[in-house]
C-alpha positions, 0 to 999 in steps of 0.5 A, a space after each residue: 500500500 502506498 504511504 499517504 503523503 501528510 498534508 502540509 502544516 498550516 498557519 494563520 497570521 492574525 492581525 486587525 483590519 476591517 471587512 475590506 482589508 479581509 476581502 482583499 488580503 494578499 500575502 505578497 502585499 502584507 507587512 508580513 510578506 517576508 514571513 509568508 514567503 519563509 513559511 512557503 519555502 519551509 512547506 508551511 501553508 500560511 494564510 492571512 486572518 484579518 480580524 475584527 470583532 464584527 466578524 469574529 465568528 468568521 475568523 474563528 471558523 477559519 482558525 479552526 481549520 489551521 494548525 497554528 495561529 500567530 497573533 498580532 493585535 494590540 491590547 487597545 486597538 481603535 478604541 476596542 479591547 481584546 476581550 472578544 478576541 482573547 475569548 475566541 483564541 482560548 476556544 480555538 486553543 482548546 480545540 487543538 490549534 497552537 495559539 501564539 501568544 496564548 491570552 493566558 500567557 499574555 496575562 502572565 508576561 505581557 502586562 506591566 505586572 511582570 515588572 512587579 513579579 520580577 523586581 528581585 531578578 537581576 534585571 528588576 528595579 524599584 517597582 510597586 503595584 498601586 491598587 487604588 487612587 487612595 493608595 496613590 495619593 498616600 504613597 506617591 509623594 513619599 516616593 517622589 522625594 526619592 526622585 522621579 517615577 513612571 506610572 504605568 497602566 496595567 496593559 497598553 501599547 505605544 506609550 498609552 497610559 505611561 506617565 513620568 511624574 516628578 516634583 517641579 521644585 526641590 521643596 517637594 511641593 505637591 502643588 507643583 508636580 511635573 507630569 508628562 505622557 509617553 506618546 509621541 508629541 506629548 508635552 510636559 505640564 506642571 500640575 498639583 497632586 489632585 490633577 495627577 490623581 484625576 489623570 490617573 483615575 481611569 486606569 483604576 477602573 475595572 475595565 482598565 485593569 483596576 491598578 497601576 504599576 509605579 517604577 523608579 525613573 531610570 536616569 540612564 535612559 539617555 543611553 538608549 533603549 535595547 529591545 531583545 527579540 525572542 523566539 521561544 527562549 532564544 534571541 532572534 535579533 535586537 532593536 536599538 532606539 537612541 531617543 525614546 519616549 519620555 526622553 528628558 529635555 535639556 536647557 529649557 528646550 522641549 524634549 526631542 522627538 523619539 527617534 527610529 528603532 534600528 534593527 540588528 541580527 542576534 550576533 551583533 557584537 554590541 549586544 552579546 553580553 545581553 544575549 548571553 545573560 538572557 539565554 544562560 539564565 534570565 529567561 529561565 528565571 523569568 519563566 519561573 517567576 511568572 509561571 510560564 514553561 519554556 514550551 509555553 513561551 510565545 513564538 515571537 516576543 520581546 523584552 525592552 531594557 534600559 541601561 542601569 548604573 554599571 557595576 563596580 567593576 564596570 560590568 553593564 547592567 540592564 533594567 527591564 522596562 516592559 515585555 511585549 507579547 500581544 503585537 510584536 511588529 515590526 521585528 528584525 529580519 533575522 528573527 524570521 528563520 528562527 520563528 519558522 523553525 520554532 513553529 515547525 518544531 512545536 507543530 511536530 511535537 504536538 503531532 
């Protein structure tokens, strides 16, 4: 009897869009064109899965016909949150489809709570969870006496809900507090504590997570931000951004606009120290802290690092700013081949 040739593995690339985008979706014209082509070359049948809540059931039916889905969808997209999408992805995963990143993994890794969970690790920092406006009122002035803080909403993207807070004067007067939002083009204002609390109030609503995270300002942000792109538990490339959101102003001038992020391969000599730390222990420590096994790590994710103060012997130190899991795009071309290889390994293991 002739041996039956196994059907090619199939992958859906899910990203947000409207009905017109879904109907005209063309892999060759997609921002993921290189990934579509790499999948084709590896014998994986990849297809676009443009998503919107208005036709979620249609996308659900599509995903139930594939072996895996790689998801790109921000926590807040066009005024909508991911509640319906996440529920659908959980259902699809229960049916046996490989979902990356799984919504439960996102909740463990991809919210600002991960900064609290990992604050004792080598890349951790002075971080506090704030569970109410009253707690913020009681504790923020005391922490500001030690220096500037960054208040972060539970879950977001593109700097939304990220605020730098600092006393405007050396007298620590709560009627004069400098406040600046992280999104591009935001301007600094001097306000009182009540205004700070009013600005933060929406982030304490249940729909927004019900709490915030308070992280100490890192003065060496002026040395740039390094983003490590990870495929499972291996580094797939790096991004470096010299001028970032909340970059401080100088000499009374407005703060500079954020610059571009430049992408580099995993073997770039400038980042080998960080790569070695990640792959030789930091990722394992992170997994243990947040309760995610290495087999449950997203196929594609990233960690943002600020530069900390060097150690006494001059060894560099790094402070984690956030982990991105929901929508890691763009990413370095060097991550594509490892991503496809990791997908094939996971699908083979599941088979």
